[in-house]
C-alpha positions as CSV (number, residue, x, y, z in Angstrom):
1,M,22.5,5.2,-90.8
2,T,20.3,7.9,-92.9
3,A,17.3,4.6,-93.9
4,L,14.7,3.9,-91.9
5,R,14.8,0.6,-90.4
6,P,13.6,-1.6,-91.5
7,E,9.6,-3.6,-89.5
8,R,10.2,-6.4,-88.0
9,E,8.1,-7.9,-85.6
10,D,8.9,-8.4,-81.1
11,S,9.1,-11.9,-79.5
12,Y,6.1,-11.0,-78.1
13,G,3.6,-11.0,-81.0
14,G,3.5,-7.9,-81.1
15,T,2.5,-4.8,-83.9
16,P,6.3,-4.0,-85.9
17,Y,7.9,-0.6,-84.3
18,E,9.8,2.1,-86.1
19,S,12.9,3.9,-86.2
20,Y,12.3,6.6,-83.1
21,D,14.4,9.1,-85.9
22,S,11.8,9.3,-89.1
23,A,13.8,12.4,-90.6
24,P,17.8,11.4,-92.4
25,Y,21.1,12.1,-90.4
26,E,22.7,14.8,-92.1
27,T,26.5,13.0,-91.4
28,P,26.8,10.8,-93.8
29,V,27.6,7.2,-92.9
30,D,30.2,5.2,-94.4
31,A,28.3,2.1,-95.4
32,A,31.3,-0.5,-95.1
33,A,31.3,-0.1,-91.3
34,Y,27.9,0.7,-90.8
35,E,26.4,-3.2,-88.6
36,P,22.6,-3.9,-88.1
37,P,20.8,-3.8,-84.5
38,P,21.5,-7.2,-83.3
39,D,18.0,-8.8,-82.9
40,P,15.6,-8.0,-79.6
41,V,16.3,-10.3,-76.7
42,S,12.9,-11.8,-76.1
43,Y,11.8,-11.8,-72.7
44,E,10.0,-15.0,-71.1
45,P,7.0,-14.9,-69.0
46,V,8.2,-14.6,-65.4
47,A,6.3,-17.0,-62.7
48,D,5.9,-14.7,-59.4
49,P,7.4,-14.0,-56.4
50,A,7.0,-16.1,-53.1
51,P,5.3,-13.9,-51.0
52,Y,7.5,-12.5,-48.0
53,V,7.5,-13.9,-44.8
54,P,8.7,-12.3,-41.8
55,P,12.3,-13.0,-40.4
56,R,11.0,-15.4,-36.8
57,D,11.9,-14.3,-33.9
58,D,14.7,-16.2,-32.7
59,E,16.6,-14.3,-35.5
60,T,18.3,-10.9,-36.8
61,V,18.8,-9.9,-39.8
62,A,21.3,-8.1,-41.0
63,L,18.8,-5.2,-43.1
64,R,18.3,-3.8,-40.8
65,N,20.6,-2.8,-39.2
66,V,21.7,-0.8,-43.0
67,L,18.1,0.6,-43.3
68,P,18.7,4.4,-42.7
69,R,16.8,5.4,-38.5
70,D,13.9,7.7,-38.9
71,D,16.2,10.0,-36.1
72,E,19.6,9.6,-38.6
73,T,20.5,11.7,-41.3
74,V,20.4,10.2,-44.2
75,A,23.6,9.0,-45.6
76,L,26.2,5.7,-46.1
77,R,27.4,3.2,-43.6
78,I,28.8,0.3,-43.6
79,P,26.4,-2.3,-42.1
80,E,27.2,-4.5,-39.0
81,P,28.2,-8.6,-39.6
82,P,24.7,-10.6,-39.8
83,T,24.2,-11.5,-36.3
84,R,20.9,-14.8,-36.2
85,R,20.3,-17.5,-32.8
86,V,21.1,-20.8,-34.0
87,G,19.4,-23.2,-31.8
88,G,18.1,-20.5,-29.6
89,E,22.0,-19.2,-29.3
90,P,23.2,-15.9,-30.4
91,M,26.4,-16.2,-32.0
92,S,28.0,-12.4,-32.5
93,A,31.7,-11.1,-32.8
94,P,33.7,-10.7,-30.4
95,G,33.0,-7.9,-28.2
96,A,30.4,-7.0,-30.5
97,S,27.6,-5.8,-28.6
98,S,23.6,-5.7,-29.7
99,A,23.5,-2.4,-30.3
100,S,26.4,-0.8,-33.0
101,P,29.1,1.7,-31.1
102,A,29.6,3.5,-34.7
103,T,25.7,4.1,-35.2
104,G,23.9,3.9,-32.0
105,T,20.9,1.4,-34.1
106,T,19.6,-1.1,-32.5
107,P,18.5,-4.4,-33.3
108,G,14.3,-5.2,-34.3
109,G,12.3,-3.6,-36.1
110,R,11.2,0.6,-36.6
111,A,8.8,0.1,-33.9
112,A,11.9,-0.7,-31.3
113,R,13.7,1.3,-32.8
114,R,11.6,3.8,-30.7
115,K,10.8,3.1,-27.7
116,A,14.8,2.5,-27.5
117,A,14.9,6.6,-28.7
118,K,11.5,7.4,-26.1
119,R,13.9,5.5,-23.3
120,R,16.9,7.9,-24.9
121,H,15.0,11.3,-25.2
122,G,11.6,10.9,-23.5
123,R,7.9,11.3,-25.5
124,H,9.2,14.1,-26.9
125,G,12.8,14.3,-27.3
126,G,14.0,15.7,-24.2
127,P,16.3,14.3,-21.5
128,S,14.9,10.4,-20.5
129,P,13.3,10.3,-17.5
130,E,15.7,7.5,-16.6
131,L,19.0,9.7,-16.3
132,E,17.4,12.7,-14.8
133,P,18.2,13.0,-10.8
134,E,15.1,13.7,-8.6
135,S,15.3,15.6,-6.5
136,E,15.3,14.7,-2.8
137,S,12.2,16.8,-1.7
138,E,10.3,15.4,-4.5
139,S,11.5,11.4,-4.4
140,E,9.7,11.9,-0.6
141,S,7.6,13.9,-1.3
142,E,5.7,11.7,-4.0
143,P,3.3,9.3,-3.0
144,T,3.7,5.5,-3.9
145,S,2.0,1.9,-3.9
146,E,3.2,-0.6,-1.9
147,G,4.6,-2.0,-5.4
148,G,6.8,1.0,-5.6
149,R,4.9,3.0,-8.6
150,P,3.7,6.4,-8.8
151,L,0.0,7.3,-6.6
152,S,-3.1,8.4,-9.3
153,R,-4.9,11.5,-8.0
154,V,-7.6,9.7,-6.9
155,E,-5.2,7.4,-5.2
156,A,-3.1,9.8,-2.9
157,R,-6.4,11.3,-2.4
158,K,-8.5,8.4,-0.6
159,Q,-4.6,7.5,0.6
160,A,-4.7,10.6,2.7
161,R,-8.7,10.9,4.0
162,A,-7.2,7.6,5.2
163,R,-4.4,9.6,6.8
164,K,-6.8,11.7,8.8
165,A,-8.3,11.2,12.1
166,S,-12.0,11.3,12.7
167,P,-13.5,13.2,15.1
168,G,-13.4,10.8,17.9
169,V,-10.0,10.3,17.3
170,V,-9.4,14.2,17.5
171,A,-11.6,14.5,21.2
172,S,-9.6,11.4,22.1
173,R,-6.7,13.4,22.4
174,A,-7.9,16.6,23.1
175,I,-9.3,14.9,26.1
176,G,-6.0,13.2,27.0
177,E,-3.8,16.3,26.8
178,V,-6.2,17.6,29.0
179,F,-5.9,14.7,31.3
180,I,-2.0,15.1,30.8
181,T,-2.5,19.0,31.1
182,T,-4.5,18.4,34.5
183,G,-1.7,15.9,36.7
184,V,0.6,17.8,35.6
185,L,-0.3,21.4,36.5
186,M,-1.6,18.7,40.0
187,L,1.5,17.1,40.3
188,L,2.9,20.8,40.3
189,F,1.1,21.8,42.9
190,V,1.6,18.9,45.3
191,S,5.3,20.2,45.6
192,Y,4.9,23.1,45.9
193,Q,2.4,22.3,49.2
194,L,4.5,20.0,50.5
195,W,8.4,20.3,49.5
196,W,8.6,24.6,48.4
197,T,6.2,26.0,51.0
198,N,8.2,23.3,53.7
199,V,11.6,26.0,52.7
200,R,10.9,28.7,52.3
201,A,8.7,28.2,55.7
202,H,12.0,27.3,57.6
203,A,13.6,29.7,56.3
204,Q,11.5,32.8,57.6
205,A,10.8,31.5,60.4
206,D,14.7,30.8,61.2
207,K,15.5,33.8,59.9
208,E,13.1,35.4,63.3
209,T,13.6,33.7,65.5
210,S,18.0,35.3,64.5
211,S,15.6,38.7,64.7
212,L,14.5,37.9,68.0
213,Q,17.5,36.9,69.6
214,D,19.5,39.8,68.2
215,D,17.5,42.2,69.9
216,W,17.0,40.4,73.0
217,A,20.8,40.8,73.5
218,S,20.5,44.0,72.4
219,G,17.7,45.2,74.1
220,K,15.6,46.5,72.1
221,R,12.5,44.5,73.1
222,N,10.9,44.9,75.9
223,P,8.1,42.7,77.3
224,G,4.6,44.6,76.8
225,T,1.5,44.1,74.6
226,F,2.7,42.7,71.1
227,A,1.2,44.0,67.2
228,P,-1.0,41.1,65.1
229,G,2.6,38.9,63.1
230,Q,5.2,40.6,65.8
231,G,7.0,38.1,67.0
232,F,8.1,37.8,71.0
233,A,8.9,34.7,72.3
234,I,10.7,30.9,70.5
235,L,8.5,26.9,71.5
236,H,11.0,24.5,71.9
237,I,10.3,20.8,72.1
238,P,13.7,19.0,72.5
239,K,11.7,15.4,72.1
240,L,10.6,16.4,68.4
241,D,14.1,19.0,68.3
242,V,12.0,21.8,67.6
243,V,12.6,25.0,67.7
244,V,9.7,27.6,66.3
245,P,9.2,31.3,66.6
246,I,5.5,32.6,68.3
247,A,3.7,35.0,67.1
248,E,1.2,36.9,68.1
249,G,-2.9,36.1,66.6
250,V,-3.6,32.8,64.0
251,S,-3.6,35.2,61.1
252,N,-2.5,32.2,58.5
253,K,-1.3,34.8,55.7
254,K,0.8,37.0,58.4
255,V,2.0,34.0,61.4
256,L,0.6,30.3,60.6
257,D,2.2,30.2,56.5
258,R,5.7,31.8,57.5
259,G,7.1,28.8,59.4
260,M,5.8,29.8,63.3
261,V,3.7,29.2,66.1
262,G,0.9,31.7,66.5
263,H,-1.1,32.7,69.8
264,Y,-4.4,33.0,70.1
265,G,-4.9,36.6,71.4
266,E,-7.5,38.2,69.9
267,G,-11.1,38.9,70.8
268,A,-13.8,36.1,71.6
269,L,-9.9,33.4,71.1
270,K,-7.6,36.0,73.3
271,T,-6.2,33.3,76.4
272,A,-3.3,34.1,78.7
273,M,0.7,35.1,78.3
274,P,2.6,32.4,79.8
275,G,3.6,35.3,82.4
276,A,0.9,35.4,83.9
277,K,0.3,34.6,87.5
278,T,-3.1,31.5,86.3
279,G,-4.8,31.0,82.5
280,N,-4.0,29.1,79.5
281,F,-1.2,30.1,77.0
282,A,-3.1,28.7,73.9
283,L,-0.7,27.9,70.5
284,A,-2.0,27.1,66.9
285,G,0.4,25.7,64.1
286,H,0.5,23.1,60.7
287,R,1.0,20.0,61.2
288,N,1.6,19.3,57.8
289,T,3.1,22.1,55.1
290,H,4.2,25.4,55.8
291,G,6.7,24.4,58.0
292,E,4.6,21.9,59.8
293,P,6.1,22.5,63.5
294,F,3.5,20.5,64.6
295,R,3.8,17.3,61.9
296,Y,4.1,14.8,65.6
297,V,3.2,16.5,68.2
298,N,1.0,13.1,68.9
299,R,3.9,11.2,69.9
300,L,4.1,13.9,72.8
301,T,3.9,11.4,76.4
302,A,2.8,12.8,79.3
303,G,5.9,14.5,81.5
304,D,7.8,15.4,78.2
305,P,9.2,19.3,78.2
306,I,7.7,22.1,76.2
307,V,9.9,25.1,77.0
308,V,8.4,28.6,76.2
309,E,11.8,31.3,76.1
310,T,10.5,35.1,76.5
311,Q,13.3,38.6,76.6
312,D,13.8,37.7,80.3
313,K,12.5,33.6,81.0
314,Y,12.4,30.6,80.6
315,Y,8.8,28.8,80.9
316,V,9.3,24.9,80.8
317,Y,5.5,23.6,81.3
318,K,4.7,18.9,80.8
319,M,3.3,17.4,78.8
320,A,0.1,15.5,80.6
321,S,-2.9,15.0,78.1
322,I,-3.9,14.6,74.6
323,L,-6.9,15.4,72.8
324,P,-7.6,12.7,69.4
325,V,-9.9,14.3,68.0
326,T,-12.3,17.7,68.1
327,S,-14.0,19.4,65.9
328,P,-13.3,23.0,64.8
329,S,-15.5,25.3,66.6
330,N,-15.3,23.0,70.2
331,T,-13.3,26.4,71.6
332,S,-13.5,25.2,75.4
333,V,-10.5,23.1,75.3
334,I,-8.6,26.6,75.2
335,D,-10.8,28.0,78.5
336,P,-8.5,29.0,81.6
337,V,-9.2,25.4,82.5
338,P,-9.6,23.7,79.1
339,K,-12.6,21.4,79.4
340,G,-11.2,17.9,78.4
341,S,-7.6,17.9,79.5
342,G,-7.7,17.0,82.6
343,F,-7.3,19.4,84.6
344,T,-10.3,20.3,88.0
345,G,-9.2,23.9,89.0
346,P,-7.1,27.8,87.6
347,G,-3.5,26.9,87.0
348,R,-0.9,27.8,84.5
349,Y,-1.1,26.4,81.1
350,I,-0.5,25.0,78.3
351,T,-2.3,24.2,74.9
352,L,-1.3,23.3,71.9
353,T,-3.4,22.8,68.8
354,T,-3.2,21.0,65.1
355,C,-6.0,19.6,62.4
356,T,-6.3,16.0,61.9
357,P,-6.3,13.7,60.5
358,E,-2.8,14.5,58.1
359,F,-3.0,16.3,55.0
360,T,-6.6,17.9,56.1
361,S,-8.2,20.0,58.1
362,K,-11.2,18.9,58.6
363,Y,-10.7,18.3,63.0
364,R,-7.9,19.4,65.6
365,L,-6.2,17.9,67.4
366,I,-4.9,19.0,71.2
367,V,-1.7,19.0,74.1
368,W,-1.9,20.4,77.1
369,G,0.8,20.8,79.9
370,K,1.1,22.4,83.3
371,M,4.2,24.7,84.1
372,V,6.2,23.0,86.1
373,E,9.2,26.2,86.1
374,E,9.6,29.6,85.9
375,R,13.2,30.4,85.1
376,P,14.4,33.7,84.8
377,R,17.3,33.7,81.9
378,S,20.0,35.5,84.1
379,K,20.5,31.8,85.6
380,G,21.5,29.7,82.3
381,K,19.3,27.6,80.3
382,P,17.2,25.9,82.0
383,D,17.4,21.0,81.8
384,A,15.4,20.1,78.9
385,L,17.3,22.6,77.0
386,V,20.3,21.3,78.3
387,Q,20.1,18.1,77.9
């Protein structure tokens, strides 16, 4: 085509237009084969399209699954068949789920997809907290409320302050611990006094008795003056089943606390020995603890035998009288003729002194006896020890 195209008016009433090419073609064109172009298509005015109405909440548009996801590569995908809720009930292909297994898409708009991505990959693309296994220590140490939600720092501090004991509670606990400790110590002390001291004193007294008898049998000990704490005789009270060594002196540490009976033989309290022709043989012993040899001397009655065994003789006394209570300073009860005993003149007497009431040392209990027999060891034991 070498000539210009004729000017024509378009269907819109505009100005005529010319051909795109104003210069003639160099290549000749056959006029017989030339066909004029068709008339331009006329355009009719089109009404404005209807406004876009978003789908209802109870409907699902399949095109959502066609759109590429923000977090996936933009590639060709086969869209899932449309799923629409009819009458409130879901309609889908058998075996299909709300999310496509091939594409991993999630029903809903962009916001729903972002929420699903956050749940799968965390807020910043990391692993989801729901999928991360919590360590046992973290799950135990993290404070939670009654509803199970984690506590904030302020709530955790308030809870810690509420659990912290007040000064009054701390003081009451300290006082309680002091009372408990004191009670335990007192219990241990009482057990020591009432049980262990007796066990130890009985063992020491039995050992001293055996030693005395062995020495007498071998002739190592001879009658005479004895040193403080030295055993020299054995006291028998058959009614009370008492067999206890007699040592010189009334010292607690050397004599009485070792389970023995002590002879008043020192200073102003010195009394006669059992072999003397006249006088008062006075003895002291514990009523409670440390062997408690005089525990039941208050049960003696008139005529009960009291025997003192020495290296060469047996001295047998008969219980005569008892003074239930007197002052510890009343030393007249161990005089050669003891006051309150009922004896009126010189004689050969025995006096037993101990504490009263039991488990105290406030007063003294006194028992007196009068010698009725002096028997050499060569003649054997007296009847009081044979029965």
